[in-house]
N, C-alpha and C positions, 0 to 999 in steps of 0.2 A: 656748771648745773648747780642750782640751790640744793641745800641739804634737805629741805622739805620734800622736794619732788623725788630725790633718790630714796628717801625713807618711804614715801608713798608707793613707789613702784616696787621697792623691795618687799613691802608688807603685803601688796595685793597680787603681784605677778611673779615674784622670784621666790626661790627657796634654796636651801643649802648654806654652806659657811659664808658665802659672799653676801647673801642677804642678811645673815646674822651679824656680820661685821658692819654693814651699813646701819642697821637699826640701832646697834650699840653705840655708834658714833653720833648719830642724830637722834635726840629723844624728841618725841612729839610734845609741843607746848600745850600747857593746860588752858582750856577755853574759859574765859570769864563768863559767869552767868549774868545777863542783863535782866533787869526788872522791866517787866511790861508795863505799859501805860494804863492797861485795863485795871491793875491792881489799885493805882491811885484814883482812878475814876470811881471804882466800886466803894472806895471808903469816903470819897467826897459826896456821892449821891448814892445813898442806900436804897432809895425807893426804885431806882432803875437797874433791871438785871439784864445783862447782855449774854446771851448764850452763843458762843462761837461754834459749838459743835453741831448746831442745827443746820447751818448753811455750809459749814466746812471751809469758810473763808475767814481768816482772822486778820485783824489790822496790824498784828505784830510782823515786822519784816523778818524774812528768813535769813539765817545766818549762814550764807554760801560764800562770802567773800574769802574766808579762810581756806575753803577747799579750791577755790579758783586760783588763788595766789600760788598753791602748790602745783597746779597743773602746768607744767612746762614740758616742752618737747624733749624726749630722751635723746641722748647722743648715740647710745648703743642699742639698736633694736634687734640684735641677733638673739637676744634671750628668749624671744618668742618661739624660735624654731628649735631651741635646745630641748632635748628630751630629759624629762625628770627621772633620775636613776635611783633616788633614794626611796626607802620604803614608805615614808610619810608623804610622798608627792601626790598620791591619789591615782597614779597610772597603773593599769593592770594589763598584762600580756593575755590576749585572747587565744592566739594560736601561734606557735613558733614556726620558724622556717623549716624547710625540708632537711637541712643538715643540722637543725638544732641551733644555728646561729642567726645572726642578724643580717649577714651579708647576702646580697642577691645573687642567685646562680646566673652564670653567663648564658646568653641566648644560644639557641640551636644554630647549627651551621646554615641550615636552609632559611633561617630567619635573618641572618646577617645581610646587611645591604651589599649589593654588588657594585663595585667600583670598576667603571670602564675607563681605561686609560686612553685618552685621545691625544693625538699629537697636534699641538697648536701650530698649524702650518702658517707662516707669515704670508700676508697678502702679496700678491705678485706685484712687483715694482719694475719699472723699466730701467734703462741704462745698461752700461757694460756689465756683464756677468761672466764669471768663469763657468767652465763646464760643470764643475761640482756644484756650484750654486744653482745653475740652471736645472740640473737633474733633481736637486732637492726641492726646488720650487715647482717644477712641472708635476702634473698628476701622475701617479704610478699606473702603468699599464697592467691590466689583468693578464694572468697567464693564458696563452692561447690553447684552446681545446684541440684535440686531434681532429682532423677532417674526417667527417662521416661520409659514407657512401651515398650515392642517389637513392638506393633502395631504403636505407635507413631513414633518410629525410622524408621520402614518400610515405613510409609507414607512420612516421611521427606526425606528419600533416593529416594523413587519413584518421588517425586516432584522435587528433585534436578536433577534426571536423565531424566526427561521428555523432550522430543525434542520440540524445539520451532520452529514453522513453520511460514513463512512469504511469503507474496504474492510478485508480481513483483515490487510493489512501496516500499516494505520494511516494511509494517505494520504488526503487529502480527496477526495471524490467530488463531481463536478459534476452536480447533479440535472438541470439543464436539458439538458445534453449527453446524459445517460443517457436521458431521456425522448425526445429527438429521435432517438436511435438505436434506441429500442424501436419508435417509430412507424415508422421506415423499414423495420425488420425485419417489422413487421406488414403493411405495405403489400406488400412483396415476397411474403410468405406468402399474402396474399388473391389477389394476381395469379396466383401459381402454382396455388392451388386453383381459381380461375376457369378458367384454362386446362385444368386437369385435368377439370373438370366439362364444359367445351365438348368435349373430345376423348372423354369418356365417353357423350356423348349419342348416341341413334341417329339414323337418317336421317329418320324420321317427326317426331321432336321438333325437328330443325333446320328441316325444312320448315314445321312449325306456327309456329315463332318467326319465320321470314321472312315468312310470310303475314300473322301478326299485325302485324309491323312495317310491312308495305305497306298494310294496312287502316288503321292509325293515321295514316300519311302521307296517305292518300286522304281520311280524315275531316276533315282540316284545311280542305279547299277545299268541303265540303258545308255545306248550310244546317242550321240547328239543328232546324227542324220538318220532318218527312218526311210527305208525303201518301200516300193509298192507291194512286195511280197511279205511285208510285216503281218504276221498273223494277228497279233493283238490290235494292230490299227484297223485291220479289215473287219474283225469282230465288233469293234466299237463303232465303225461306220454302219455296218449292218443292223446294229441294235437300235439305231436312231429312227424315229418315227417322223415322216414328213407329211404335211398335209396334201401336197401335190404329187405324191408317188403313185404312178399308175399301176404298179404291180403290188400294192399293199393288200388288195382283196384277194390275191391269189396265194398269200402266205398261209400255210397250214398251221403254223404255230401262232396262236393268238397271245398276245401280251396283256397282262393286267396292269392297269394304271393305278396302282396303290390299292388301298382297302375300299370294298364296295359297301354300299348301304344294305343292311339285312331287309330281306323280303319275307312275305307271309308264305309258309309252306304247309298249312293245315288243310282241312276239307275245303272243297270248292265253294266259294261264297256265292251268294245270289247275284245274278247279272244286274247290271245298271246301264243306262243309255250312254254314259261317257266312257265306259270301260275302265273305271278307276278301281284299282286293287285296294283291299283293306291293308291296314298297317300290320307290321309283323307281331305286334302285341294283341291282335284281335283275338277274342275268346270264342268266336263262332256264333254269337247271339245277335239276331237281326233286331235292332232297336229303331227301324224306320217306321213310317206311318202307312206302308204298304203301296205307295203310289207307283213305285217302280214295278212292282208285281202286277198291278192292274194294267199298267202301261203295255207290258209285254203280252198279257192275256189278250188285250184288244187287238193288237198287232197280229197274233196267232189266229184269232177268230176271223179277221178280215181275210187273211190268206186262206183260211180253210174255206169260207164261203166263196171266194173267187174260184178255187179249185172245184168246188162241187157245181157251181154253175156252168163251169166249162165242161165238166164231164157230162151234165145233163143235156147241154146244147148239141153234143156230138154223139148222144147215145142212139138216136134214130138212124144215123147215117150208116 
C-alpha cells in the first residue's frame, strides 16, 4: 500500500498512536499552485471581462488527480469496527450496562434454545444381519399398556361419542344439570296443578274422595271372603237405589239425593194458569200487567152464572 493512502486513511478515519506514527512517517506533499489561463487572457484583452461567479462554471480544470491517486483500497478494514477509547475520539457513553461494564449479560434459561437429541438411525439395508444389528435397525416397540376391562372401554367410547351442546353464545351446556333443572320445574308445575285441581273440586267430590279413602283403610282389616250374613255388606246393598225396585215406594225412610234447590217460603203468591211458583228471592210485589187476575175472574164469573142458572131452572120443581 502506498504511503499517501495510509496517511489519508490515518488522517480521516483513524486515531491514536498508530495514526500518529503513520502521519509522522509519510508527510503530505505540498501542492504547486497553477496559474490559470484567465489571468493571461485578462491582461491581453482588457476590454473583455469574464465573470466566472455568475454561472458557477469555470474553464479552469479541477485539481482532483492528486486525491484520486491516493484513493487505494485498504488492506486492513477492521479499524472501522474498533471502538475509540481515547478522550479526544468524539465517542460518548449514553447509558452503561446493568452491571456497570460493557459485557452483555447471559440470556435467561427460558430463552435458551432447546436442543433435542435425535438418534440418526441408519437406513434399513438388506443382507445378512446379526441379531444385535437387526434389533438396532428395527423400530422400537412401545410399551404395552395394561388391558382394560370391557366396562372401561365402553365408558370411554360413550364419553367420546357424547354430543356436546352449546348455547347461543357458544358456551358449553351441561346436559345433566339442564335435565335436573327441567325435572325440578316439572315437579313444581305438577304440584301447582294438583293444588289447583284440589281447590277446583266441589264439596261432594271431596266428601267422596274422603269416604273412598276411609273405605280403603277399613278394607285392610277385613277378611278376603265375605259371607251372606255380613252386616256391612247387607247395609250397603240396602242403601242402593235401583230404578226398577218394586218395593221402593213402600220405604218409610226417604233419602235425599244431595243438596236441593231453595224454594219460596213467604206469603202465598197470586195464582197463574201454569202453576209456576215464584223464585225464593221474590219480595212479594206483583209486577205483572193484571192479565192473570182478570183471567181467573172471568172463569169464576162463568162458573157462578152457570150455578145460578141451574138453581133458577129447578126452583119451581
